[in-house]
C-alpha positions, 0 to 999 in steps of 0.5 A: 499500499502506497502512502497516498492510498493510506492517506486516501483511506484515512480521509475516507475514514474521517469523512465517514465518521464525520458523516455518521456523527452528523447524520445521527444527530440530525436524524435523532432530532428529526425522529423526535419531531416526527414522534411529537407530531404523531403524539400531538399533531397540533404541534407540527413536531415543534416545541420549545425546550426552554418553555418546556422546562419553564412550564415543567418548573411551574407545574411542579410548584403548583403540585407542591402547593396542592400536595396537601389538598391532594393527600387529603382528598385521597384520605377522605376517599379512603375513609368514605370507602371504609365507612361504606364497607362497614355500613353495608356490613352493619346493614346486612347484620341488622336485616338478618336480625330483623328478619329473624325477629319478625319470624319469631314475633309472627310465630308467637302471635299465631299461637296467641291468636293475636291479629296484627294490623297490616300497617303494624306488620309492615313496619320493620323498624326497631320501634315498630317491632318493639310495639309488637313485642310489648303488646305480646308481653302485656298479653295474659296467659302466654305459655312459659316458652312464649314468655321466654321468647318475648323476653329474648325479643325485647333484648334483641330489639334493643340491640337492633335499635342500637344498630339503627342508631349506629347506622344513622351516626355513620350516615351523618359521618359520611355526609360530613366527609362528602361535604369536605370532599367537595371542598377539597376536590374544588381546590384540587380542580383549581390546581389542575386547571392551572396545570393544564393551562400551563401545559397547553402553552407548550402542547395544545393537546395537554393530555400528552404533555407528560409523554412529550416532556419525557421524550424531550428529557430523554433526547436532551439527556442523550444529546452530546453537548445539547446538539440534538435538542438544539436541532430539534427546535429547527423547522422540520423542512430544514431538518429533512433537507439536511438529513437528505444531504447527509444521507446522500453523502453517506450513500456516496461513501458507501459507494467509495469504500468498496471502490477503495478496497476492490477497484484496480484504479485508485480512489483519488482525493478529488474523487472523494470531494466531487463524489460527496458533493454529487451524492448530495446534489443527486439526493436533494434532486431526487427528494424534491422530485419524489415530493413533487410527484406525490403532490402532483398525484394528490392534486390529480386524484382530488385527494389531498395527501399530507405532504408537509415536512412534519408528516415525512417519516425520517426513515423514508427520507433517509432511505431516499438520500442513501439510495440517491447517494449510492446511485447518484450517477444513474439517478442524475441520468434518469432525471435528465432523460425524464426532463428531455422527454418532457421538453421533447414532447412539448416541442412537437416533431420540429423540436424533436428533429432539431434536437436530433440534428443538434445531437448528431452535429455535436458528435456525442456518439462514441466520443464521450459517455451519454448524459453530458458526462454523468456516468464518466468515472474517468472525469474525476479519477 
């Protein structure tokens, strides 16, 4: 290996490292914008990192100030849930005791031939049952077993009355908790309203603020010297264009590396420079042509497609740039052929004959490559 070839290899390695580094930074920024646009389309992929940090700081302050009411609200909710569970259990026990007492009272009344009014029989409260039990206790001639049953019922009805009183106390306690809960909930709702208003200044779809903040913090944390975070605040159209140019340069390097290793004719410094510039130009031209074709199909089909830069997938943009960089000569010749065909069709037969005559007189037959030297590798060797 000659010293010159070694120098060319070093230049290729440095160029590849530089292009890869810049491509990674621009790609990460553009991918962040694309993700933000997918999460919150109204942002168009653009957010201010400085404003995001300021809003995040203010939100933390509001949440810290409202931490007391938020904690109290959770505590009240737990107390109400516990109270409801205890109340349901107490009501179930009271209903079971009431049903057993009603059955026992009815049996004694049947044996004692006591007729109970319909309204009295329908009253299942402790007071109504106590009246029926007192009536049985005052009735003379009850058998000893029924008298003992009435005594037990009197004790049970007192317990039922205590349970009903306890349920009433629980109801009053729950009402007080609900009233306090409404007051605290109003304070929390006011704090939330202020938080949502702040978040909406950065992300109009404020329900996605937390996710966007997480994505932004992750990008800033992994960004060398904050470059990716800085680039992410640029316009998507500019980043997409720069990304295409860098991927075109990357495609050119992917062409030059095998040529450096395998081609008998050595790669020169001039070829590296020209190939990089030519790859970027071809990538940009193909990128513009592709977007123009998509826009043309959208107009022709009367179906408006999303052709804004924020809607372009960075992977697709990168693929266009890399392919154009690797096949820069073929793509340039293809664009030239398409353009010549368009202008030839527009000029009519006379223009076509004039063009053919000019081509014949210029002597471009076997003297040089077609396409004005677009596929002439000798020119930059």
